[in-house]
C-alpha positions as a Markdown table, in Angstrom:
| # | Residue | x | y | z |
|---|---|---|---|---|
| 1 | Met | -3.1 | 12.9 | -25.0 |
| 2 | Ser | -4.9 | 16.3 | -24.9 |
| 3 | Arg | -3.8 | 19.1 | -22.6 |
| 4 | Ser | -6.7 | 18.6 | -20.2 |
| 5 | Glu | -5.8 | 14.9 | -20.0 |
| 6 | Lys | -2.2 | 15.8 | -19.2 |
| 7 | Ile | -3.2 | 18.3 | -16.5 |
| 8 | Tyr | -5.6 | 15.7 | -15.0 |
| 9 | Tyr | -2.9 | 13.0 | -15.0 |
| 10 | Leu | -0.5 | 15.4 | -13.2 |
| 11 | Ala | -3.2 | 16.4 | -10.7 |
| 12 | Lys | -4.0 | 12.8 | -9.9 |
| 13 | Ser | -0.2 | 12.1 | -9.6 |
| 14 | Phe | 0.2 | 15.0 | -7.1 |
| 15 | Tyr | -2.9 | 13.9 | -5.2 |
| 16 | Asn | -1.6 | 10.3 | -4.9 |
| 17 | Ser | 1.8 | 11.6 | -3.7 |
| 18 | Gly | 0.1 | 13.9 | -1.2 |
| 19 | Cys | -2.0 | 11.0 | 0.2 |
| 20 | Thr | 0.9 | 8.6 | 0.5 |
| 21 | Arg | 3.0 | 8.9 | 3.7 |
| 22 | Pro | 6.4 | 7.0 | 3.8 |
| 23 | Lys | 6.8 | 4.7 | 6.8 |
| 24 | Asn | 9.9 | 6.6 | 8.0 |
| 25 | Met | 8.4 | 10.1 | 7.8 |
| 26 | Pro | 8.7 | 12.1 | 11.0 |
| 27 | Lys | 5.5 | 12.5 | 12.9 |
| 28 | Ser | 6.0 | 16.2 | 13.3 |
| 29 | Leu | 4.2 | 18.6 | 11.0 |
| 30 | Val | 7.5 | 19.3 | 9.2 |
| 31 | Gly | 7.3 | 15.8 | 7.8 |
| 32 | Tyr | 4.0 | 16.7 | 6.1 |
| 33 | Val | 5.1 | 19.8 | 4.2 |
| 34 | Ala | 5.7 | 17.9 | 0.9 |
| 35 | His | 2.4 | 16.1 | 1.3 |
| 36 | Tyr | 0.3 | 19.2 | 2.0 |
| 37 | Thr | 2.1 | 21.0 | -0.9 |
| 38 | Asn | 1.3 | 18.2 | -3.2 |
| 39 | Leu | -2.4 | 18.0 | -2.1 |
| 40 | Ala | -2.8 | 21.7 | -2.6 |
| 41 | Phe | -1.2 | 21.6 | -6.0 |
| 42 | Ser | -3.4 | 18.7 | -7.0 |
| 43 | Val | -6.5 | 20.8 | -6.3 |
| 44 | Glu | -5.0 | 23.7 | -8.2 |
| 45 | Leu | -4.3 | 21.5 | -11.2 |
| 46 | Gly | -7.8 | 19.8 | -10.9 |
| 47 | Leu | -9.5 | 23.2 | -11.0 |
| 48 | Lys | -7.3 | 24.4 | -13.9 |
| 49 | Cys | -8.2 | 21.2 | -15.8 |
| 50 | Leu | -11.9 | 21.8 | -15.1 |
| 51 | Ile | -11.7 | 25.4 | -16.2 |
| 52 | Leu | -9.9 | 24.4 | -19.4 |
| 53 | Ile | -12.6 | 21.8 | -20.2 |
| 54 | Leu | -15.5 | 24.1 | -19.5 |
| 55 | Thr | -14.2 | 27.3 | -21.0 |
| 56 | Gly | -11.4 | 26.4 | -23.3 |
| 57 | Lys | -9.1 | 28.8 | -21.4 |
| 58 | Leu | -5.9 | 27.6 | -19.6 |
| 59 | Glu | -5.2 | 29.4 | -16.3 |
| 60 | Arg | -1.4 | 29.5 | -16.0 |
| 61 | Asn | -0.3 | 31.9 | -13.3 |
| 62 | Asp | -3.0 | 31.8 | -10.7 |
| 63 | His | -2.3 | 29.7 | -7.6 |
| 64 | Ser | -5.3 | 30.8 | -5.7 |
| 65 | Ile | -7.8 | 28.0 | -5.1 |
| 66 | Lys | -10.5 | 30.5 | -4.4 |
| 67 | Asn | -9.8 | 32.5 | -7.6 |
| 68 | Leu | -9.7 | 29.3 | -9.6 |
| 69 | Phe | -13.0 | 28.0 | -8.1 |
| 70 | Asn | -14.7 | 31.4 | -8.8 |
| 71 | Lys | -13.6 | 31.1 | -12.5 |
| 72 | Ile | -15.6 | 27.9 | -12.9 |
| 73 | Pro | -18.7 | 28.8 | -15.0 |
| 74 | Asn | -22.0 | 28.8 | -13.1 |
| 75 | Gln | -23.5 | 26.4 | -15.6 |
| 76 | Asp | -22.0 | 23.8 | -18.0 |
| 77 | Asn | -23.3 | 23.1 | -21.5 |
| 78 | Leu | -25.7 | 20.4 | -20.2 |
| 79 | Gly | -27.3 | 22.8 | -17.7 |
| 80 | Arg | -25.6 | 21.3 | -14.6 |
| 81 | Tyr | -24.2 | 23.6 | -11.9 |
| 82 | Pro | -20.5 | 22.6 | -11.4 |
| 83 | Lys | -19.9 | 24.8 | -8.3 |
| 84 | Lys | -22.9 | 23.4 | -6.6 |
| 85 | Ile | -22.1 | 19.8 | -7.5 |
| 86 | Ile | -18.5 | 20.3 | -6.3 |
| 87 | Gln | -19.6 | 21.9 | -3.0 |
| 88 | Glu | -22.2 | 19.2 | -2.3 |
| 89 | Tyr | -19.7 | 16.4 | -3.0 |
| 90 | Trp | -17.0 | 18.1 | -0.9 |
| 91 | Ala | -19.5 | 18.4 | 2.0 |
| 92 | Gln | -20.4 | 14.8 | 1.7 |
| 93 | Arg | -16.7 | 13.7 | 1.8 |
| 94 | Val | -15.9 | 16.1 | 4.7 |
| 95 | Lys | -18.9 | 14.6 | 6.7 |
| 96 | Glu | -17.7 | 11.0 | 5.9 |
| 97 | Ile | -14.1 | 11.7 | 6.9 |
| 98 | Asn | -15.2 | 13.6 | 10.0 |
| 99 | Lys | -17.5 | 10.8 | 11.1 |
| 100 | Met | -14.7 | 8.3 | 10.7 |
| 101 | Glu | -12.3 | 10.4 | 12.8 |
| 102 | Leu | -15.0 | 11.0 | 15.4 |
| 103 | Val | -15.8 | 7.3 | 15.7 |
| 104 | Tyr | -12.3 | 6.0 | 15.7 |
| 105 | Ser | -10.5 | 9.1 | 17.0 |
| 106 | Ser | -7.5 | 8.0 | 14.9 |
| 107 | Ser | -4.5 | 10.1 | 14.1 |
| 108 | Ser | -4.6 | 11.1 | 10.4 |
| 109 | Ile | -2.9 | 13.5 | 8.0 |
| 110 | Tyr | -5.2 | 16.2 | 9.4 |
| 111 | Glu | -3.7 | 15.9 | 12.9 |
| 112 | Asn | -7.2 | 15.5 | 14.6 |
| 113 | Ala | -6.3 | 12.7 | 17.0 |
| 114 | His | -8.2 | 13.9 | 20.1 |
| 115 | Arg | -11.7 | 14.7 | 18.8 |
| 116 | Ser | -13.1 | 11.9 | 21.0 |
| 117 | Glu | -12.4 | 14.1 | 24.0 |
| 118 | Phe | -14.7 | 16.8 | 22.7 |
| 119 | Thr | -18.3 | 17.1 | 23.8 |
| 120 | Asn | -21.1 | 16.4 | 21.3 |
| 121 | Glu | -21.8 | 20.2 | 21.1 |
| 122 | Gln | -18.1 | 20.9 | 20.3 |
| 123 | Lys | -18.1 | 18.1 | 17.7 |
| 124 | Lys | -21.2 | 19.6 | 16.1 |
| 125 | Lys | -19.7 | 23.1 | 16.1 |
| 126 | His | -16.5 | 21.8 | 14.6 |
| 127 | Leu | -18.4 | 20.0 | 11.8 |
| 128 | Glu | -20.4 | 23.1 | 11.0 |
| 129 | Glu | -17.1 | 25.1 | 10.7 |
| 130 | Leu | -15.6 | 22.4 | 8.5 |
| 131 | Leu | -18.7 | 22.5 | 6.2 |
| 132 | Asp | -18.6 | 26.2 | 5.7 |
| 133 | Phe | -17.3 | 26.1 | 2.1 |
| 134 | Asp | -16.8 | 29.9 | 1.8 |
| 135 | Arg | -14.7 | 30.0 | 4.9 |
| 136 | Phe | -12.7 | 27.1 | 3.6 |
| 137 | Leu | -12.1 | 28.8 | 0.3 |
| 138 | Asn | -11.1 | 32.0 | 2.1 |
| 139 | Glu | -8.6 | 30.2 | 4.2 |
| 140 | Ser | -7.3 | 27.8 | 1.5 |
| 141 | His | -6.9 | 30.1 | -1.4 |
| 142 | Lys | -3.2 | 30.3 | -1.1 |
| 143 | Tyr | -2.4 | 26.8 | 0.4 |
| 144 | Tyr | -0.1 | 25.7 | -2.3 |
| 145 | Thr | 2.0 | 28.9 | -2.1 |
| 146 | Lys | 2.0 | 28.9 | 1.7 |
| 147 | Trp | 3.1 | 25.3 | 2.0 |
| 148 | Arg | 5.6 | 25.6 | -0.8 |
| 149 | Tyr | 7.2 | 28.6 | 0.9 |
| 150 | Ile | 6.7 | 27.4 | 4.5 |
| 151 | Tyr | 10.0 | 29.0 | 5.6 |
| 152 | Asp | 8.5 | 32.5 | 5.1 |
| 153 | Tyr | 5.8 | 32.0 | 7.8 |
| 154 | Asp | 6.0 | 32.1 | 11.5 |
| 155 | Gln | 3.4 | 29.3 | 11.9 |
| 156 | Phe | 2.2 | 26.4 | 9.7 |
| 157 | Pro | -0.9 | 27.1 | 7.7 |
| 158 | Glu | -3.9 | 24.8 | 8.1 |
| 159 | Ala | -4.1 | 21.8 | 5.8 |
| 160 | Gly | -7.8 | 22.1 | 5.3 |
| 161 | Gln | -9.9 | 19.6 | 3.5 |
| 162 | Met | -7.7 | 19.5 | 0.3 |
| 163 | Pro | -8.2 | 15.7 | -0.3 |
| 164 | Glu | -11.9 | 16.1 | -0.1 |
| 165 | Leu | -11.8 | 19.1 | -2.5 |
| 166 | Phe | -9.7 | 17.2 | -4.9 |
| 167 | Glu | -12.1 | 14.3 | -4.8 |
| 168 | Ala | -15.0 | 16.6 | -5.4 |
| 169 | Val | -13.4 | 18.2 | -8.4 |
| 170 | Arg | -12.3 | 14.8 | -9.7 |
| 171 | His | -15.9 | 13.6 | -9.3 |
| 172 | Tyr | -17.2 | 16.4 | -11.4 |
| 173 | Leu | -14.4 | 16.0 | -14.0 |
| 174 | Leu | -15.2 | 12.3 | -14.4 |
| 175 | Met | -18.8 | 13.1 | -14.7 |
| 176 | Ile | -18.3 | 15.5 | -17.6 |
| 177 | Lys | -15.3 | 13.7 | -19.2 |
| 178 | Pro | -15.4 | 10.0 | -18.2 |
| 179 | Glu | -12.4 | 9.1 | -20.5 |
| 180 | Leu | -10.1 | 10.9 | -17.9 |
| 181 | Lys | -10.5 | 7.7 | -15.8 |
| 182 | Glu | -8.1 | 6.1 | -18.3 |
| 183 | His | -5.4 | 8.4 | -17.1 |
| 184 | Glu | -5.4 | 7.4 | -13.4 |
């Protein structure tokens, strides 16, 4: 198994762990700390895997999602634009998830249970904010560290759209290296 395959396998494992909520987990945000930490770490590993595949360089000590995203080359060797593909797929996933939550107004890992009480204008503004990728990167760049060291903060950091970002990175990784699918 190559180094990129190992990293991908770990990223997918942390992602699966972050998306799985035990039945007896407390409903308070405290119960989500391990899940948010795992989701953020899965994104970090996914980005590191992508950078390794595209550049041959392994990023070891950077936990900043924003920094890692910015280290992705603008173009891959086949003339595709990884950042653009990832952003577009991320936006598509955020829209899908947001639509589901708006329609069903269900409680989810994102704690957005009461959106059905919002006006259409508020929903539209909320979606526009969710789809601002630069804002998301600016707010999320240290999610892994913040969730891992939650006891150092006065309030919980936002969870952001980490699952959607992981899925977008995964989508691109499988596009350029389909054999990674074998490691899921």
